[in-house]
C-alpha angles and dihedrals in degrees: 000000000000122000117179115195117196098308116189127182127177131190102197108297092351120091104205093176122026118191093316117184135167142128134233125194136200110281094032128112105198119199112213099203131183145119120277112291094023095126099260098128093040090055092047091049089054094049090051093046098247091118129028118225121240089226137357128036144225138218117221119189089346094307125112113236093221100039100041111015094157092059088049093053091047090052098049138071108209134190112187124207093262103022109211113233133178100242096197093059124084118244092253093047091049091051090047090052090051089052088055093050089048091050096242110158125235103267094038090046092058091050091047094051092047089051095053095041086059096042092051096038093241101132092108094055104036094113095045121101112250094240089066094058128100119247090258094053090047088054091052089050087055091051092047093056089052092054097046099096091041094236124196090224125054124186110189121181110201093337097183097043110136096011124125120240095268092047089048091053091050093049093046090052091049092051093046088053094049091047092071093075105013137067109244135181119187123183117210144149091205108103095199089059092062091049092048100045118012130087090195137015139205120200114209130184131170088002096303132112105237100171140013119183145101118298089247090054094049092049089051090058089052097053092266097316126099090202091057093055094041091054093046096050100039092046091049103253090124122046112195112233115226095354133312118017 
């Protein structure tokens, strides 16, 4: 459902994405793992058509990000790193607004809102204005807007950022359940998140894909610890031969 073909993006002298290529299919939850500044968010912004690559391209849900960006945006549910919200709107009115933008008609919109309020455990705050919510609840509103149109593809940048341990558990369970019939990419620098949620993981550093395997396979390369392999490869102790490890 997602095919990334040698995407490169530079910001002045900094290469944020360097010939990145990978594929993700339906039924996969791909963890996009890397240290801060690795290029994770840049790649996600390119896949969701918020940034254009300097070279390379990608197909998302069968649509080319350069040739048909509107179709890509329709096909994807996206949670950016700092999801923009309208603080003066209530949760319910904000989700209703997103339904209008998405072209979800009235009766279907009410059902969609009820569904995501339940999925994201927002029923108790739906009539509060967003500016009164905690950081964790705001993050859940950001997730809810991405789920409204029930997309087949979800791209989630740091989806559990700001959540307490119980909320993280609930969101991870939700993503794991959705991953059975959707195509999901989540970016994170939290190693336990990859273990808890992902069926596959890519490690990226300095804009380059260094490893692409299941979490179990990556742990095996780090003497049974994902953290060990992650530190080795991102700090330069391991150099992938002929591409990703």
